[in-house]
C-alpha positions as CSV (number, residue, x, y, z in Angstrom):
1,M,-0.2,-0.2,-0.2
2,R,1.2,3.2,-0.9
3,V,-0.1,6.5,0.5
4,T,0.4,9.7,-0.9
5,M,0.3,13.7,0.9
6,K,-1.2,16.0,-1.4
7,S,-1.1,19.0,0.1
8,S,-0.8,20.2,4.3
9,S,-2.1,23.5,5.6
10,L,-3.0,25.4,8.8
11,I,-6.5,25.4,9.9
12,K,-7.3,28.3,12.0
13,P,-10.6,30.2,13.7
14,A,-12.7,31.5,11.1
15,E,-13.1,34.6,13.6
16,P,-10.7,36.5,15.7
17,T,-10.4,34.7,19.4
18,W,-9.1,35.2,22.5
19,T,-5.5,35.6,22.8
20,G,-2.8,35.2,25.6
21,R,-1.9,32.8,28.1
22,L,-3.7,29.9,29.4
23,P,-3.0,28.0,32.3
24,L,-2.7,24.5,32.5
25,S,-4.1,22.5,35.6
26,E,-1.5,20.4,37.4
27,L,-3.8,17.0,35.5
28,D,-3.0,18.2,32.2
29,Q,0.7,18.5,33.1
30,T,1.4,14.9,34.5
31,G,-0.1,12.3,32.2
32,M,1.0,11.8,28.6
33,N,3.3,14.3,27.0
34,T,2.5,12.9,23.5
35,H,-0.4,13.0,21.4
36,V,-3.2,10.3,21.3
37,L,-4.0,8.5,18.3
38,T,-7.5,7.5,16.4
39,I,-8.9,6.8,13.3
40,Y,-12.2,6.6,11.6
41,F,-13.1,4.9,8.1
42,Y,-16.0,6.1,6.1
43,T,-17.8,4.9,2.8
44,K,-17.8,6.6,-0.2
45,P,-19.6,10.0,0.6
46,S,-22.6,11.4,-1.7
47,Q,-20.9,14.3,-2.5
48,D,-17.6,14.6,-4.8
49,W,-14.0,14.7,-3.1
50,D,-13.3,18.6,-3.0
51,T,-16.7,19.4,-1.7
52,V,-16.1,16.7,0.9
53,L,-12.5,18.7,2.0
54,Q,-13.8,22.2,1.4
55,T,-17.0,21.4,3.7
56,L,-14.5,19.6,6.4
57,K,-11.9,22.4,6.5
58,A,-15.0,25.2,6.5
59,S,-17.0,23.7,9.5
60,L,-13.2,23.3,11.3
61,T,-12.6,26.7,10.8
62,T,-16.0,27.6,12.9
63,T,-15.4,24.7,15.6
64,L,-12.2,26.4,16.5
65,V,-13.6,29.5,17.2
66,H,-15.6,27.4,19.9
67,F,-12.8,25.3,21.0
68,Y,-9.8,27.6,20.5
69,P,-7.5,26.4,22.6
70,L,-6.8,23.8,20.1
71,A,-6.0,26.0,17.4
72,S,-3.0,27.6,20.3
73,R,0.5,26.3,21.1
74,L,2.1,24.9,24.2
75,S,5.2,27.0,26.1
76,S,7.2,26.0,28.8
77,I,7.3,28.3,31.9
78,A,9.3,27.4,35.2
79,G,9.2,24.1,37.2
80,G,8.9,22.1,34.3
81,R,5.6,23.1,33.4
82,L,3.9,24.1,30.5
83,E,0.8,27.1,29.6
84,L,-1.2,27.8,26.5
85,D,0.0,30.2,24.2
86,C,-3.4,31.3,22.4
87,N,-2.6,32.5,19.4
88,A,-4.6,31.0,16.7
89,A,-1.8,29.3,15.1
90,G,-4.1,27.1,13.8
91,V,-4.3,22.9,13.5
92,Q,-2.8,20.9,10.6
93,F,-5.0,19.6,7.7
94,I,-3.0,16.9,5.6
95,E,-5.1,15.7,2.2
96,A,-3.9,12.3,1.7
97,Y,-4.5,9.8,-0.9
98,S,-3.9,5.7,-1.4
99,D,-3.8,3.3,-3.8
100,V,-5.9,0.5,-2.2
101,K,-9.3,-0.3,-1.1
102,L,-10.9,-0.3,2.1
103,A,-12.1,-3.5,1.5
104,D,-7.8,-4.6,1.4
105,L,-7.3,-3.6,4.8
106,D,-8.4,-6.7,6.6
107,D,-11.7,-5.5,8.4
108,F,-9.8,-2.4,10.0
109,V,-8.4,-5.0,13.1
110,Q,-4.9,-3.4,13.7
111,S,-3.8,-2.9,10.2
112,P,-0.1,-2.5,9.8
113,I,-0.9,0.4,7.5
114,F,-3.0,2.9,10.1
115,H,0.5,4.7,10.7
116,H,0.3,6.5,7.2
117,L,-3.2,7.5,7.7
118,I,-2.7,9.2,10.8
119,P,-0.4,12.4,11.2
120,S,2.3,12.0,13.1
121,V,4.5,14.4,15.5
122,D,8.4,14.6,15.7
123,Y,9.3,15.7,19.2
124,R,12.8,15.0,19.1
125,H,13.5,17.7,16.0
126,T,10.5,20.2,16.2
127,P,10.4,22.4,18.9
128,L,7.9,22.7,21.6
129,E,6.3,25.9,20.5
130,E,5.9,25.1,17.1
131,I,3.6,21.2,17.4
132,P,0.2,21.3,16.6
133,L,-1.9,20.4,19.5
134,L,-4.0,18.8,16.6
135,L,-3.2,17.0,13.8
136,L,-5.7,16.0,11.2
137,Q,-5.4,13.9,8.0
138,A,-8.4,13.1,5.3
139,T,-7.0,9.9,2.9
140,K,-9.3,9.2,-0.1
141,F,-9.2,5.1,-0.8
142,V,-9.8,4.1,-4.9
143,C,-13.0,2.6,-3.8
144,G,-14.3,6.3,-2.9
145,G,-14.3,5.6,0.7
146,W,-12.1,7.6,3.0
147,S,-10.4,8.0,6.3
148,L,-9.9,10.7,9.1
149,G,-6.9,10.1,11.0
150,F,-6.9,12.1,14.4
151,C,-4.2,13.4,16.2
152,I,-4.5,15.4,19.4
153,S,-2.2,16.8,22.3
154,H,-3.3,14.5,25.4
155,V,-1.6,17.3,27.5
156,V,-4.4,19.4,26.6
157,V,-7.4,17.1,26.7
158,D,-8.6,13.9,27.6
159,G,-10.7,11.7,25.7
160,Q,-14.1,12.9,27.0
161,S,-13.1,16.1,25.6
162,A,-11.1,15.3,22.4
163,L,-14.8,13.3,21.9
164,H,-16.5,16.7,22.3
165,F,-14.5,18.5,20.2
166,L,-14.8,16.0,17.4
167,S,-18.5,15.2,18.0
168,E,-19.7,19.2,17.6
169,W,-17.1,19.5,14.4
170,A,-19.3,16.5,12.8
171,R,-22.0,18.8,14.0
172,L,-21.4,21.5,12.1
173,C,-20.2,19.6,9.7
174,R,-23.5,18.6,9.0
175,G,-24.8,21.9,8.4
176,E,-26.1,22.3,12.1
177,Q,-25.7,24.3,15.4
178,L,-23.4,23.9,18.1
179,D,-25.3,21.3,20.7
180,S,-22.7,22.1,23.8
181,P,-20.1,24.7,24.3
182,P,-17.1,23.8,25.8
183,H,-16.0,24.8,29.4
184,L,-12.4,26.2,28.8
185,D,-11.7,27.6,32.3
186,R,-9.6,25.4,34.0
187,K,-9.8,27.2,37.6
188,C,-12.3,24.5,38.5
189,L,-9.1,22.1,38.7
190,H,-7.0,25.1,40.8
191,A,-5.2,25.9,37.7
192,G,-2.6,28.8,38.0
193,E,-3.7,28.9,42.0
194,P,-1.0,28.5,44.5
195,P,-1.0,25.4,46.8
196,T,-2.3,25.1,49.5
197,T,-1.9,22.4,52.5
198,Y,1.0,19.8,51.6
199,S,0.4,15.9,50.6
200,S,3.0,13.8,50.9
201,I,4.2,11.4,48.3
202,E,3.3,8.3,50.4
203,Q,-0.5,9.1,49.8
204,H,0.3,8.7,46.5
205,V,2.3,5.8,45.4
206,Q,1.5,6.4,41.6
207,F,4.2,8.7,41.7
208,R,6.8,6.4,43.0
209,P,8.6,4.8,40.5
210,P,7.0,1.3,39.3
211,P,8.8,-1.7,40.4
212,I,11.3,-2.9,38.3
213,L,12.3,-6.7,37.3
214,L,14.1,-8.6,40.6
215,G,17.7,-8.5,40.0
216,Q,17.9,-5.1,38.0
217,S,19.0,-1.9,39.0
218,S,17.0,-0.3,36.5
219,N,14.5,-0.9,33.7
220,V,16.5,0.5,30.7
221,N,17.1,-2.9,29.4
222,E,13.5,-3.8,29.2
223,R,12.7,-0.7,27.3
224,T,14.7,-1.7,24.7
225,K,12.8,-4.5,24.5
226,E,11.2,-5.8,20.7
227,T,7.3,-5.3,21.0
228,T,4.4,-6.2,19.1
229,V,0.8,-5.0,18.8
230,A,-2.6,-7.3,19.5
231,M,-5.9,-6.7,19.2
232,L,-7.7,-9.4,21.4
233,K,-11.4,-9.8,20.9
234,L,-14.3,-11.4,24.0
235,T,-17.1,-12.0,23.4
236,E,-19.9,-11.0,25.3
237,T,-20.2,-14.7,26.4
238,L,-16.4,-14.8,27.6
239,V,-17.0,-11.7,29.6
240,E,-19.8,-13.0,31.4
241,K,-17.9,-15.9,32.3
242,L,-15.0,-13.6,33.7
243,R,-17.4,-11.9,35.9
244,N,-19.3,-14.9,37.0
245,K,-16.0,-16.4,38.0
246,A,-14.8,-13.2,39.7
247,N,-18.2,-12.7,41.6
248,K,-18.2,-16.1,43.2
249,S,-15.3,-14.4,45.8
250,L,-18.5,-11.9,46.8
251,K,-19.6,-12.7,50.6
252,T,-23.3,-11.8,49.8
253,E,-26.1,-11.9,47.5
254,T,-26.2,-8.2,47.9
255,D,-22.6,-7.4,47.2
256,R,-22.0,-5.3,44.2
257,G,-20.9,-7.2,40.8
258,F,-17.6,-6.9,39.9
259,T,-17.6,-4.5,36.8
260,R,-16.2,-5.5,32.9
261,Y,-13.1,-3.6,33.6
262,E,-12.3,-4.6,37.1
263,V,-12.4,-8.3,36.1
264,V,-10.5,-8.2,32.6
265,T,-7.9,-5.5,34.1
266,A,-7.4,-8.4,37.0
267,H,-7.0,-11.4,34.2
268,A,-4.7,-9.5,32.1
269,W,-2.7,-8.5,35.0
270,R,-2.4,-12.2,36.1
271,T,-2.2,-13.1,32.7
272,A,0.9,-10.9,32.2
273,C,2.3,-12.4,35.5
274,K,2.2,-15.8,34.1
275,A,3.3,-14.9,30.5
276,R,6.1,-12.8,31.5
277,N,7.0,-15.9,34.0
278,L,7.9,-13.7,36.8
279,Q,9.3,-14.9,40.0
280,P,6.6,-15.2,42.7
281,E,7.9,-12.5,45.2
282,Q,8.4,-10.2,42.0
283,P,6.3,-7.0,42.9
284,T,4.3,-5.7,40.1
285,A,1.7,-2.4,39.8
286,V,-1.4,-1.7,37.3
287,G,-1.7,1.6,36.4
288,I,-5.5,2.7,36.5
289,C,-6.8,5.8,34.9
290,I,-9.4,7.4,36.5
291,D,-12.2,9.9,35.0
292,V,-12.9,12.4,38.0
293,R,-15.6,14.5,36.5
294,T,-18.1,13.3,38.9
295,R,-16.1,12.4,41.8
296,M,-15.6,15.7,42.7
297,K,-17.8,18.0,44.9
298,P,-19.4,19.5,43.1
299,S,-18.8,17.9,39.7
300,L,-17.0,19.4,37.1
301,P,-18.7,21.6,34.8
302,E,-20.5,20.4,32.3
303,K,-18.2,19.7,28.7
304,Y,-15.2,20.8,30.9
305,F,-12.2,20.6,28.4
306,G,-9.2,19.6,29.3
307,N,-7.9,16.6,31.5
308,A,-10.1,15.6,34.0
309,I,-8.1,11.9,34.9
310,I,-5.9,11.2,37.4
311,D,-3.9,7.9,37.3
312,V,-4.0,5.4,40.6
313,I,-2.0,2.0,41.5
314,A,-2.9,-1.5,42.3
315,T,-0.1,-3.4,43.5
316,G,0.9,-7.0,44.7
317,T,3.6,-9.6,43.9
318,S,3.3,-12.2,40.7
319,G,2.9,-15.1,43.5
320,E,0.0,-13.4,45.1
321,L,-1.8,-12.5,42.1
322,L,-1.2,-16.0,40.7
323,S,-2.5,-18.1,43.4
324,E,-5.2,-15.8,44.9
325,T,-8.7,-16.0,42.8
326,L,-9.6,-13.3,40.0
327,G,-12.1,-11.9,42.2
328,Y,-9.4,-11.4,44.8
329,V,-7.3,-9.6,42.0
330,S,-10.5,-8.2,41.2
331,N,-10.9,-6.3,44.5
332,K,-7.3,-4.6,44.3
333,I,-8.2,-3.1,40.9
334,R,-12.4,-1.9,42.7
335,D,-10.2,-0.5,45.8
336,S,-7.7,1.6,43.9
337,I,-10.8,2.9,42.1
338,E,-13.3,3.6,44.9
339,K,-10.6,5.7,47.0
340,V,-10.8,8.6,44.4
341,N,-12.9,11.1,46.2
342,D,-12.6,14.5,45.9
343,E,-10.6,15.3,48.9
344,Y,-8.3,12.5,47.2
345,V,-8.1,14.5,43.6
346,N,-7.3,17.9,45.3
347,S,-5.0,16.0,47.6
348,V,-3.3,14.9,43.9
349,I,-3.2,18.5,42.8
350,D,-2.2,19.9,46.1
351,F,1.2,17.4,45.7
352,L,1.6,18.3,42.3
353,K,1.8,22.2,43.3
354,N,4.1,21.8,45.5
355,Q,6.4,20.1,43.3
356,E,9.6,22.6,42.0
357,D,9.8,20.6,39.4
358,L,6.9,18.7,37.9
359,S,8.6,17.3,34.5
360,K,10.2,13.7,37.0
361,F,5.9,13.5,37.1
362,Q,5.5,13.5,33.5
363,D,5.3,10.4,31.3
364,L,8.5,10.1,29.6
365,Q,8.3,6.2,28.9
366,R,9.5,6.8,25.5
367,S,12.7,8.8,26.5
368,E,15.7,6.4,25.4
369,D,17.4,7.5,29.1
370,G,15.4,5.1,31.2
371,E,14.0,8.0,33.2
372,G,10.3,8.7,34.0
373,P,7.3,6.3,34.5
374,F,7.6,2.7,32.7
375,Y,4.6,0.1,33.0
376,G,6.2,-2.4,30.9
377,N,7.4,-5.4,32.3
378,P,6.8,-6.5,35.5
379,N,3.9,-4.0,35.1
380,L,0.9,-2.8,33.1
381,G,-1.1,0.2,32.7
382,V,-4.7,-0.7,31.6
383,V,-6.8,2.5,30.4
384,S,-10.8,2.1,29.7
385,W,-12.3,3.7,26.3
386,L,-15.8,2.1,27.5
387,T,-17.5,5.4,28.7
388,L,-16.2,7.6,25.5
389,P,-18.3,8.6,23.0
390,M,-16.1,7.3,20.1
391,C,-18.7,5.7,18.0
392,G,-21.3,7.0,15.3
393,V,-19.8,10.5,14.4
394,D,-21.3,11.7,11.3
395,F,-19.8,14.2,8.8
396,G,-22.6,14.4,7.2
397,W,-22.1,11.4,4.7
398,G,-22.8,8.4,7.0
399,K,-21.5,7.0,10.5
400,E,-18.0,5.5,10.4
401,L,-17.3,1.8,9.0
402,F,-14.7,1.4,11.7
403,T,-12.9,3.4,14.7
404,G,-10.2,2.7,16.8
405,P,-6.9,3.3,18.1
406,G,-3.7,3.9,16.3
407,T,-1.7,2.2,18.5
408,D,1.6,2.5,16.4
409,D,3.1,4.8,19.4
410,A,2.2,1.8,22.2
411,D,4.8,0.6,24.5
412,D,5.2,-2.8,26.4
413,G,2.4,-2.9,29.3
414,D,0.2,-0.6,27.6
415,F,-3.5,-1.9,27.7
416,L,-6.7,-0.4,26.0
417,I,-10.0,-1.8,26.8
418,L,-12.7,-1.0,23.7
419,R,-16.3,-1.7,23.4
420,G,-16.6,-4.6,20.5
421,E,-17.7,-4.4,17.6
422,E,-20.6,-7.0,18.3
423,G,-22.1,-4.7,20.7
424,G,-23.6,-5.8,23.8
425,G,-21.0,-6.6,26.8
426,S,-18.4,-8.0,23.8
427,L,-14.9,-6.2,24.7
428,V,-11.6,-5.8,22.5
429,V,-8.1,-5.5,24.4
430,A,-5.5,-3.7,22.6
431,L,-2.3,-4.4,24.4
432,C,1.3,-4.1,23.6
433,L,4.3,-6.4,25.0
434,Q,7.3,-7.8,24.4
435,V,7.2,-10.1,21.5
436,R,9.0,-12.9,23.5
437,H,5.9,-12.8,25.6
438,M,2.8,-12.2,23.3
439,D,2.1,-15.6,22.1
440,D,2.2,-17.3,25.4
441,F,-0.2,-14.3,26.3
442,K,-2.7,-15.0,24.4
443,R,-2.6,-18.7,24.8
444,V,-2.6,-18.0,28.7
445,F,-5.5,-15.0,27.9
446,Y,-8.2,-17.1,26.2
447,Q,-7.1,-20.7,28.1
448,S,-7.7,-20.0,31.5
449,I,-11.1,-18.1,30.9
450,E,-12.1,-21.6,30.5
451,D,-10.1,-23.3,33.4
């Protein structure tokens, strides 16, 4: 397959927007400092391709009037912190053409050509102040179908906010009115405010270095191992088997059953311990990403635009996880999630505000020097997209055929739980592991559900 780039342009807001420096919250600055990739595929539109491109661009300029932070640039300030320079510099829009048909993409499941269809960012050679926060690529296939590659800065938005923008852009592209304006003021997460009381790192183990393999002094060696990506499908029947196994540990009939996320995360964690052949006494952690919008008092404003997620950590030893029941491990996941309330979120923010240098807590897991958090072997990082409204994005020519993550930038231990194409309670687990562990992981992952 060959993809040819025809043009690249910067799309700016259609009207003048507010200019100046916009403070970011601590939750913006301590997650992934890279872009998140997703892709949408569509059948042949009812209009000619030039009209499609013009309509996409015209509606994008209008949408950016309301979502103007996306047309901004990041700027470094003291203490490893970042802020938004709202300068209407624009978002990058690429027009491209492919020499294959949509039917050639093997039902879209983790096709190796995805990275040709989604814009990439050269962090190493491009100054921070010049990197667009949003990059888009519209690619036409020879059958007339097309794809939209979506590359957005995780410093500026989380999944809920990114999809809010995407849904409003699609609405305006269809010729409708804006439905829900974004809430752009980040002061509800204390952006730009001084710290109050000090919270210690002992309260927040997620900011400690994750475990490393026994006998090693750092995780540098594990970072260099070759990795591969897979998409594992779980039918609704398999998911329910996992839930039933986990729920056997509940003490009374009134106990709340475990969620799909809790049991699948627990199952993946145990499976990884076995596939990696970890020693029984090996400490291991799983990073869990939590949306705090409704966990705060009061809840964050509707359509808050920014990052409203924090990470928590569940820990154990490999021997403990494999010798105990699935319900026991699922309860470890649940306990970590349920401690996240208003007091906890504010203590996280306060802890970060008191740090002279935030860079040591930022997600630098792709750095070659081994610095920063690393949730590869012997750890996992499991993110859920189950509550994200990814599907049904219609720009005026019909809803997508398929949407999914662009996992070309994944690292060892990265797991993503998605809704399955079959609907109902089916799931897809997108994961990245070292090549030497992947086959064993797949085998154990499915076999142990039936045990």
